[in-house]
C-alpha positions in Angstrom: 0.0 0.0 0.5 1.5 3.3 -1.0 2.0 6.1 1.4 1.0 9.6 0.0 3.4 12.3 0.8 1.4 15.6 0.1 0.0 16.0 3.7 3.6 15.5 4.9 4.8 17.9 1.8 2.2 20.7 2.7 2.7 20.2 6.5 6.4 20.7 5.7 5.5 24.0 3.5 3.6 25.2 6.3 6.1 25.4 8.5 8.8 26.3 6.6 6.6 29.7 5.7 6.0 30.2 9.3 9.6 29.9 9.9 10.5 32.3 7.5 7.6 35.0 9.1 9.0 34.7 12.3 12.5 35.5 11.2 11.4 38.5 9.0 9.4 39.6 12.4 12.1 39.3 14.5 14.4 40.7 11.6 12.4 43.8 11.7 11.9 44.2 15.3 15.9 43.7 15.8 16.1 46.3 13.2 13.2 48.6 14.8 15.0 48.2 18.0 18.6 49.0 16.9 16.8 52.0 15.2 15.0 53.8 18.3 18.5 52.7 19.9 20.2 54.9 17.6 17.8 58.0 17.9 18.3 57.4 21.6 22.2 57.6 21.6 21.5 60.7 18.8 19.0 62.5 21.1 21.4 61.9 24.4 24.4 63.0 22.6 22.6 66.3 21.5 21.4 66.6 24.6 25.3 66.1 26.3 26.3 68.9 23.8 23.7 71.0 24.7 24.5 70.6 28.6 28.3 71.5 28.1 27.5 74.9 26.9 28.3 77.4 29.7 25.7 79.0 30.7 24.8 82.1 33.1 24.9 79.8 36.4 28.3 78.6 35.6 29.6 81.7 36.3 27.8 83.2 39.5 28.1 87.0 40.6 30.1 87.0 43.5 28.8 87.9 47.0 29.2 87.4 50.7 25.6 88.2 51.8 22.7 85.3 52.1 20.1 85.0 49.9 17.5 86.7 52.8 19.9 89.4 53.1 20.0 89.7 48.8 15.8 89.6 49.2 16.0 92.6 51.4 18.5 95.0 49.5 17.3 98.1 48.1 19.6 97.7 45.4 19.1 94.2 44.2 22.0 92.2 42.5 21.6 92.1 39.2 23.6 90.6 36.1 23.7 90.4 32.3 25.5 88.2 29.7 25.6 87.5 26.0 26.9 84.5 24.4 29.9 85.1 22.1 31.8 82.2 19.8 34.8 82.0 22.5 32.0 81.6 25.4 30.0 83.7 27.7 30.3 87.5 28.8 28.8 88.3 31.9 28.5 91.3 34.0 27.3 91.3 37.5 26.0 94.7 39.5 23.5 96.1 42.1 20.8 98.5 40.8 20.4 101.6 42.5 16.8 103.2 41.8 16.3 106.7 41.3 13.1 107.5 43.0 12.7 110.8 42.5 16.3 112.1 43.1 18.5 113.9 40.2 21.3 111.5 39.5 24.2 112.5 37.1 26.1 115.3 38.4 24.1 115.0 41.8 23.9 111.8 43.4 26.8 110.6 41.0 29.4 113.5 40.6 31.1 114.5 38.0 34.9 113.4 37.6 35.1 111.2 41.1 35.3 107.5 40.6 31.7 105.9 40.9 31.0 102.3 41.5 29.0 102.0 38.8 26.0 100.2 40.4 25.7 99.6 44.5 27.6 97.2 47.3 30.0 94.9 45.8 31.9 96.1 42.8 30.5 95.8 39.5 32.1 93.0 37.2 32.7 91.6 34.4 33.8 87.8 33.1 35.9 87.4 29.9 35.6 83.6 28.5 39.2 84.2 26.6 41.5 87.2 26.0 40.6 90.5 24.4 39.9 93.9 25.0 37.4 95.8 27.4 37.0 99.0 25.5 40.5 99.0 24.3 42.1 97.6 27.3 43.9 94.3 27.1 42.7 91.8 29.2 43.1 88.0 29.8 40.6 85.4 30.4 39.1 85.7 33.8 37.0 88.4 35.9 37.5 91.7 36.7 35.6 94.6 38.2 34.7 97.9 36.8 34.1 101.5 37.9 33.7 104.9 36.3 34.8 108.3 36.6 31.4 110.3 34.8 31.6 113.6 33.2 29.0 115.8 31.6 30.0 114.7 28.1 32.3 111.6 28.3 33.0 109.2 31.3 36.2 107.2 32.1 35.6 103.3 32.2 38.0 101.9 34.6 38.9 97.8 34.5 40.7 96.8 37.7 42.2 93.2 38.5 40.6 93.0 41.6 37.1 91.5 41.7 36.1 90.2 45.0 35.3 93.4 46.9 33.1 95.9 48.3 32.5 98.8 46.0 33.8 101.2 47.9 36.0 103.0 48.7 38.0 103.2 45.3 40.8 103.9 47.4 44.4 104.2 46.0 45.1 100.6 47.0 41.9 99.6 45.0 43.5 102.0 42.3 46.6 100.4 42.2 45.0 96.9 40.7 43.8 99.0 37.7 44.4 97.4 33.9 43.4 100.0 32.1 41.0 102.8 31.3 38.9 104.6 28.3 37.1 107.4 27.2 33.7 106.8 25.9 31.1 109.5 24.9 28.1 110.1 27.3 25.1 110.4 25.5 21.6 112.3 26.7 18.4 110.6 25.8 15.4 113.0 25.1 12.7 109.8 26.4 11.7 108.7 29.7 14.5 108.5 32.6 15.4 105.3 33.3 14.8 104.5 37.0 17.1 101.7 37.9 20.5 101.4 36.3 20.8 99.3 34.3 23.7 97.0 32.3 23.5 95.5 29.5 25.4 93.4 26.7 24.3 93.8 23.1 26.2 91.0 20.7 27.3 93.2 17.7 29.4 90.0 16.4 30.7 86.3 17.1 33.5 88.3 18.8 32.4 91.3 20.1 29.5 92.8 22.2 28.4 96.5 23.1 28.5 96.9 27.1 25.5 99.6 27.8 25.1 101.8 31.0 21.7 103.5 31.2 20.7 105.8 33.7 18.6 108.5 34.5 18.8 110.2 30.9 22.3 109.2 30.1 23.6 106.4 28.2 27.4 105.3 27.5 28.2 102.1 25.5 32.2 100.6 25.1 33.0 97.6 23.0 33.7 94.6 24.7 35.8 92.0 22.0 37.2 88.6 22.3 40.4 87.9 20.4 42.3 90.0 18.2 
């Protein structure tokens, strides 16, 4: 009696097809998992790159006051920063208010050194060597003070950052790195109530440091590199 091989062959074909389909499904699943893993790795790398970029928090303003003491100040501690190709330029300063007072030539006398802020010395961080108002500096922190005049100001770069803003004594001035004269502009607009220092990017390697209070505005270039 002959035994038919057809059922056996059909069964073998079904099993083979099932096996091929399972292998394809596993390959596709593995491929999808690999794609997902690669995408996650790319996202992690991008996140790590972003996290590696310096932020303002990486360059804290110097103060010996506690958070509670800072919160009680009449002239709050503030800062401004700008990202340039070489890194972050940051300025820290106290913000006194007008409060109905005459400022330039009165509260801030002409032709005398002024801390250009309140409380701690106004300071600036340079991420690389360059110039502040034409004064050559190395990377690091510096303090700033000014000698305001009716038509022009001298902006002085000082090598000592961690100090109280006054007095600007002979000992402090012995640490001066250099100074530059800048024009004092008078605004016709509304007076600026609180002293405001800002950094306005002008290129990948430069920014303008702008000081505004009452109706006076002065600006000096900050350049990284040559």
